[in-house]
C-alpha positions as CSV (number, residue, x, y, z in Angstrom):
1,M,-8.9,-9.4,-21.4
2,F,-6.2,-6.8,-20.8
3,T,-2.4,-6.6,-20.8
4,G,-1.6,-4.5,-17.8
5,L,-0.1,-1.7,-20.0
6,I,-1.8,1.4,-18.9
7,E,-2.9,3.7,-21.8
8,T,-3.9,6.8,-19.8
9,V,-4.8,8.2,-16.4
10,G,-8.5,9.3,-16.0
11,T,-9.9,11.7,-13.5
12,V,-13.1,11.1,-11.4
13,R,-15.9,13.6,-12.1
14,W,-18.4,12.1,-9.7
15,I,-19.4,8.9,-8.0
16,R,-23.1,8.7,-6.8
17,Q,-25.5,6.2,-5.4
18,T,-29.0,5.6,-6.9
19,D,-31.8,3.5,-5.5
20,C,-30.4,0.4,-7.2
21,S,-26.7,1.0,-8.1
22,T,-23.7,3.1,-7.8
23,Q,-22.4,5.1,-10.8
24,L,-19.0,6.4,-11.6
25,Q,-18.1,9.0,-14.3
26,L,-14.6,9.6,-15.5
27,S,-12.9,12.2,-17.6
28,A,-10.8,10.2,-20.1
29,P,-10.3,12.2,-23.3
30,V,-7.5,10.1,-24.6
31,I,-9.6,6.9,-25.0
32,T,-13.1,8.1,-25.2
33,A,-13.4,8.6,-29.0
34,D,-12.6,5.0,-29.7
35,L,-15.1,3.6,-27.3
36,R,-18.8,2.6,-27.6
37,E,-21.4,1.8,-25.0
38,G,-21.0,-1.8,-23.8
39,D,-17.2,-1.8,-24.3
40,S,-15.0,-3.0,-21.4
41,V,-12.4,-0.7,-19.7
42,S,-10.0,-1.6,-16.9
43,V,-10.4,1.1,-14.2
44,N,-7.5,0.7,-11.7
45,G,-7.5,-3.0,-12.9
46,S,-11.1,-3.7,-12.5
47,C,-13.0,-4.6,-15.6
48,L,-16.0,-2.2,-16.0
49,T,-18.6,-1.8,-18.8
50,V,-19.1,1.6,-20.3
51,T,-22.8,2.4,-19.8
52,A,-22.8,6.0,-21.3
53,I,-20.5,8.3,-23.2
54,R,-20.7,12.1,-23.0
55,E,-18.0,14.0,-24.9
56,D,-14.8,13.1,-23.0
57,G,-16.7,11.5,-20.2
58,L,-17.3,7.8,-19.4
59,T,-20.0,6.4,-17.1
60,F,-19.9,3.0,-15.4
61,D,-22.2,1.1,-13.1
62,L,-20.5,-0.4,-10.1
63,L,-21.7,-3.7,-8.4
64,E,-21.7,-4.0,-4.7
65,E,-19.1,-6.9,-5.2
66,T,-16.8,-4.3,-7.0
67,L,-17.1,-1.8,-4.3
68,Q,-16.4,-4.3,-1.5
69,R,-13.4,-5.9,-3.2
70,T,-11.6,-3.0,-4.8
71,N,-10.3,0.4,-4.0
72,L,-12.9,2.1,-6.2
73,R,-15.0,2.6,-3.1
74,A,-12.5,5.1,-1.9
75,L,-12.7,7.3,-5.1
76,R,-13.7,11.0,-4.8
77,P,-14.0,13.7,-7.4
78,G,-10.5,14.5,-8.6
79,S,-9.1,11.1,-7.8
80,T,-7.0,9.5,-10.6
81,V,-7.5,6.0,-12.0
82,N,-5.4,3.9,-14.4
83,L,-7.2,3.1,-17.7
84,E,-6.8,0.5,-20.4
85,R,-9.1,-0.6,-23.1
86,A,-9.8,-4.3,-23.6
87,L,-7.1,-6.0,-25.9
88,R,-7.9,-6.2,-29.6
89,A,-7.4,-9.6,-31.3
90,D,-4.9,-8.0,-33.6
91,G,-3.1,-6.0,-30.8
92,R,0.3,-6.4,-29.4
93,F,0.6,-8.2,-26.2
94,G,3.3,-6.7,-24.1
95,G,2.4,-7.3,-20.4
96,H,0.7,-10.5,-19.1
97,F,-2.8,-11.9,-19.1
98,V,-4.9,-9.6,-16.9
99,Q,-8.7,-10.4,-16.6
100,G,-9.7,-7.3,-14.8
101,H,-11.1,-9.4,-11.8
102,I,-9.6,-8.0,-8.7
103,D,-8.7,-10.6,-5.9
104,C,-8.3,-8.1,-3.1
105,T,-6.9,-4.8,-2.0
106,S,-3.6,-4.5,-0.1
107,R,-1.8,-1.8,1.8
108,V,1.3,0.0,0.6
109,L,4.0,-0.5,3.2
110,G,6.7,1.5,1.5
111,F,7.4,3.4,-1.7
112,Q,10.9,4.8,-1.8
113,P,13.3,6.1,-4.6
114,N,16.4,4.1,-5.2
115,G,18.6,5.9,-7.8
116,A,16.4,6.5,-10.7
117,D,13.9,3.7,-9.8
118,Y,11.3,3.2,-7.0
119,R,10.9,0.3,-4.6
120,L,7.3,-0.5,-3.9
121,E,6.5,-2.9,-1.0
122,V,3.0,-4.1,-0.6
123,E,1.3,-6.3,2.0
124,L,0.7,-9.9,0.9
125,P,-2.6,-11.2,2.2
126,K,-2.3,-14.6,3.8
127,D,-5.2,-16.1,1.8
128,F,-3.6,-15.2,-1.5
129,A,0.1,-15.7,-0.7
130,H,0.3,-19.0,-2.6
131,Y,-0.5,-17.3,-5.9
132,A,2.6,-15.0,-5.5
133,A,5.9,-16.3,-7.1
134,F,9.4,-14.8,-7.2
135,K,9.8,-13.2,-10.6
136,G,6.2,-14.0,-11.4
137,S,3.6,-11.5,-12.8
138,I,1.2,-9.4,-10.8
139,A,-1.2,-6.6,-11.6
140,L,-1.4,-3.6,-9.2
141,N,-4.1,-1.0,-10.0
142,G,-4.1,-2.7,-13.4
143,I,-0.3,-2.3,-14.0
144,S,1.5,-5.4,-15.1
145,L,4.5,-5.8,-12.8
146,T,7.1,-8.4,-11.8
147,I,7.6,-9.6,-8.2
148,A,11.2,-8.9,-7.4
149,E,11.2,-9.8,-3.6
150,L,8.9,-12.2,-1.9
151,R,8.6,-12.1,1.9
152,P,6.4,-13.9,4.5
153,A,3.9,-11.1,4.6
154,S,4.8,-8.8,1.8
155,F,6.2,-8.5,-1.7
156,V,8.2,-5.9,-3.6
157,V,8.1,-4.7,-7.2
158,W,10.4,-2.1,-8.8
159,I,8.9,0.9,-10.7
160,I,10.8,2.6,-13.4
161,P,10.3,6.4,-13.7
162,H,8.3,6.1,-16.9
163,T,5.8,3.9,-15.3
164,R,5.5,6.1,-12.1
165,R,5.1,9.2,-14.3
166,L,2.3,7.9,-16.5
167,T,0.2,6.0,-14.0
168,N,-1.4,6.9,-10.8
169,L,1.5,5.5,-8.8
170,A,2.8,9.0,-9.0
171,E,0.4,9.7,-6.2
172,V,0.7,6.6,-4.0
173,Q,1.5,7.0,-0.3
174,P,2.2,4.4,2.4
175,N,-1.1,2.9,3.7
176,D,-2.9,3.5,0.4
177,L,-4.8,0.5,-0.8
178,L,-3.9,-1.0,-4.2
179,N,-6.1,-3.4,-6.3
180,I,-4.4,-6.7,-6.8
181,E,-5.0,-9.3,-9.4
182,F,-2.8,-12.5,-9.0
183,D,-1.6,-14.4,-12.0
184,L,-4.4,-16.2,-13.8
185,I,-2.2,-19.3,-14.6
186,A,-1.6,-19.9,-10.9
187,K,-5.3,-20.0,-10.2
188,Y,-6.0,-22.6,-12.9
189,I,-3.1,-24.8,-11.8
190,E,-4.4,-24.7,-8.2
191,R,-7.9,-25.7,-9.4
192,M,-6.5,-28.7,-11.2
193,L,-4.3,-30.0,-8.4
194,P,-5.5,-32.6,-5.9
195,P,-6.8,-31.0,-2.7
196,T,-4.3,-32.9,-0.5
197,L,-1.4,-31.6,-2.5
198,I,-2.7,-28.0,-2.2
199,E,-3.1,-28.3,1.6
200,N,0.4,-29.5,2.0
201,R,2.1,-27.0,-0.4
202,P,5.3,-25.4,0.8
203,L,5.6,-21.6,0.3
204,L,8.9,-21.0,-1.3
205,R,10.3,-17.5,-0.5
206,P,13.8,-17.0,-2.1
207,E,16.4,-14.8,-0.3
208,T,16.9,-11.3,-1.6
209,K,20.2,-9.7,-2.0
210,K,21.1,-7.3,0.8
211,D,21.1,-4.2,-1.5
212,G,17.6,-5.1,-2.5
213,R,18.6,-4.9,-6.3
214,D,17.7,-8.5,-7.3
215,R,14.9,-7.6,-9.6
216,P,14.0,-7.6,-13.3
217,E,15.7,-5.0,-15.4
218,Q,12.3,-3.3,-16.3
219,D,8.7,-3.5,-15.4
220,S,5.7,-2.9,-17.6
221,Q,5.8,-0.1,-20.2
222,V,3.0,2.4,-20.4
223,Q,1.6,2.8,-24.0
224,A,1.8,6.3,-25.5
């Protein structure tokens, strides 16, 4: 379990295929000393298991499912990834419940500055649109964020300078793919509802103020 509060940004050293798997090695000096083989780490929001540790490097095995469902398949040497260690039982919980199970990737439609902040608009896949809620939580590349605008085919989150500076959102461009994990609570509610009610559900999409500033005062904070 994770919180969506990114601890550090790692750098890809290499990604290579073997006869039976794909392996990924990252440089992550900030968190490596506290990790052991078998520990879980969120890499761009995807929960991966550390299989080897070499000085400040972490190695992971990637399943075919992980490669198909996430943006990890696009990584190259030098790519940056958001990293978060699994939440300790005695740790502070400052974001929202993030499992590290990516639902899909979605395309960045726009990322523009607005004053000191940044407006990030992301494509909303039709198959997952019912999990998105106005002012609800969502994880993008592992970052806990709040949906500030909800549209028929997209949603908007606002990024404070601190979050942009200390995550790989600093490098995001239009058409880039982001890993998305929708809110866990919404999925369990859907599972418990009668099928007929789910099939006939309305999709509520509140209006947004013309200036686009109807948003939470802040998004997730990155741990130091």
